[in-house]
N, C-alpha and C positions, 0 to 999 in steps of 0.2 A: 489537532485531531484528538478525538476522545474514543475510548473503548468503554461503552456504558452497559452495565448489567441491566437486563430486562426481566421482570418477574413473570415467569411462565409456569409457576407451581400450580395454578388453578387448572391448567390444561395438561401439563406434562409432569410426570413424577420421575425423579432421578435425573433431571437434565438442567443445564444452566444455559441461558441465552444472553448473547452480547450483540449490541449494535456497533457498527463501525461508523462513527459520526465524523464528517468532514466539515470544517469551517473555512470558508473562503470569502471574506467580507467584500473584496474588490475584484476578484478574478474568478473566471469560470473553471470549474473542475473538468478535466478532460479524460483521464484514464488512470487505471491502477492495475496492479498484479498482486495476487495473493497466493501464497503457498503454505498449506497447513498439513502436516503429516502426523498421524497418530500411531503410536506403537502399542497402545492399549485403549480400551473404551471405544466410543463411536461418535460420529457426527450425525445429528438427527436430520433425516431426509423424509419429509411428509410424503405419503403415498400419492397424494394428488398435487403435490408441489412441482415446481420447475426450477430452472437455474436462476431466474430473475424474480423480482418482487411480485407478490400476488395481490391483486386488488382487494381491498378490505371488504368488499361486498360478499366475498366468498367465505369469510370467517364464520358467519352464522351457520353455513352448511357444513363446514369442516373446520372446527375451532383450532386444530393443530396447525393449519396453514399459516396462522399468524406467527408461529415460531419456527417455520421451515427455514432451513439454511439456504441462503441465496447471496448473490453478488449483483452489483449494478444499481442503476436508478431506472425509474419508469421510462420506457422508450430507449433504453440503452442497448448495447450489443456486446456479445462475447467474442473476443478475437482469437482465443486459443488458450494454450497452457501457460504456466508461469515461467516461460523460458528466460525472461529478463532477470529472474531471480536465480534459477538453477537450470542450465541448459540440458542437463541429463533428464529432466522431466518431460522433454519433448514439446511438440507444438499443439498437441491435442488437449483440449480442456477436460478436466476431470472434477466432478463434484460427486463424490461417493461417501460411504459411511466411514471411510478411513483416511481419505485424502481430499484436499481442495487444491487444485493446481489450475489457475485460471487467470487470464488477463482480460480486462473489460474496459469499455469506453462509452462515451456519449458525444454525439456531434452537435447537440443542441447547445445554445448559449445561455441557458437558464439556470444552470447549476451553481448558483451563487448564494452565500449565506451558510446556514447550518442544515445539513441533510444527511441521510444515511446512504452509504455506498455499499452496504451489505449487512447481513445478519447471520450469526453463527450460533448454533445450539449444540452443546456438547454434553455427553453423559457425565455423571458424577465421577466416574473412574477414568476419565480420559487423560492420557499422558502423551506428550509429543512436543513438537516444535513448530514455529510458524514465522513467516516473514511477509512484509507488505511494502510495496512501493506505490506512491500516489503522486500524480502530476497535475498541475493547474496550467491555465492558459498563459499566465505570466511567468512560467518556467520555474515555479516553486516545486521542490521535490521533498516528499516525506519518505523517510526510511524508518521502518520499525522492525525489530527482531525480538523474539521472545520464546517462551516455553508455554506448554499447557501442563498444568499439574492439578490433579484432583478435580478436573472439569473446569478449572479457572484459567483464563487467558492472562498471562503475565508478561510484562515488558522488561526486556533486558536493556537498560539504558546504556551500559558500557558498550555492548555489542552494536546497538543502534548507532551510537556515536562513531564507532569504528567503520561501519558500513558507509555512513555519510561522509566521513573524512576520506575514505578510499575513493569514493565517487568524485569528491572535490579535487583530489590530487590527479586522478585520471583525466579529468576535464582540462586542467591546466597543462598537463604534459602534452595532451593532444594539440591544444592551441599553440603551445610553444613550437611544436614541430610543424604545424600547418596553420599559421595565422590566417585570419579572414582575408588578407590581401593577397594570399598565395593563389596563383591561377590554377586551381583544380577544384573538383567538387568536394566540398567540406560537409561532413555530417554534422548536424546541429546538436551538439552536446551541451549547449548553454543552459539547458534546464537543470543541469547538475550543479550550477554555480552556488546555489544557496541551500545547502543541506541543513537539516534541523534534527535535533534530538529531543527526547521527551522524558518528562518526569514519570516516576513509576505509578502514580495514582491512576487507577483504572477509570474512576468516575470524573476526574477533572485533570486532564493531561495538558500541560502547557508546553509551548515550543520555545526553543532558544537557539539563536543563530550560532553556528560554529564559525569562528574566525581564526585564520592562521596567525602565527606569530609575526610581528612586524618584520623580523629578519627574513622570514620565508617570503613575505609579500615583496620585499625589496629585491631579493634574488630573482623571483619570478618576473618582476618588472624589467630588470636589467637583461635577463635572458630574452624576453620578448622583444625589447628594443634592438638587441644585437641581431636577432633573426630578421627583423623588419629591415634593418640597414642592409643586411646581406641580400635580401630579396630585391631591394631597389638597385 
């Protein structure tokens, strides 16, 4: 995934625009959640814009629409707030000048390749924090955590790694308690199994798999076998 600066200076003065670019070569993108809170500055919301992407046909009528803040892909839907990131934010979506709290998805099977899942425009004096979770059809999960400083979106690689590792551990703990052969309804948390972290470059961010230590894997495997024998 990449966070790519977009030049908006010809239309907007005192703002910085960023695209959230997803790359899924072999799998369909399905959903994401974004939480961005500002303590200073503002998020640009065009007066004629909306929560989703605006067709380019309208840019000649209102040029600032090209740099409006939005989430999603054409034909996508908003599900609610970013409760998957922070439950205290509630279930209602919010796209205001100080906060983005939104989860969104698309049921089409055409979101493969490199494409934008959102655009964020911030004032030069914007300060705050943000988090993003993104999921694909083959259960790949992206976790990003970072800050906003002087209108720039910055990635905290250590915090992103910690979030990914916590999700990884939570999944294994759940599966050890309730293995798939257990006769009860099991929530599918398997999309958490392959967390990734990101390098700090905004324009060219590469992913790297997080792998547990061999000793950890061995202990998890033995624990799982023990529980499976008990269930039988």
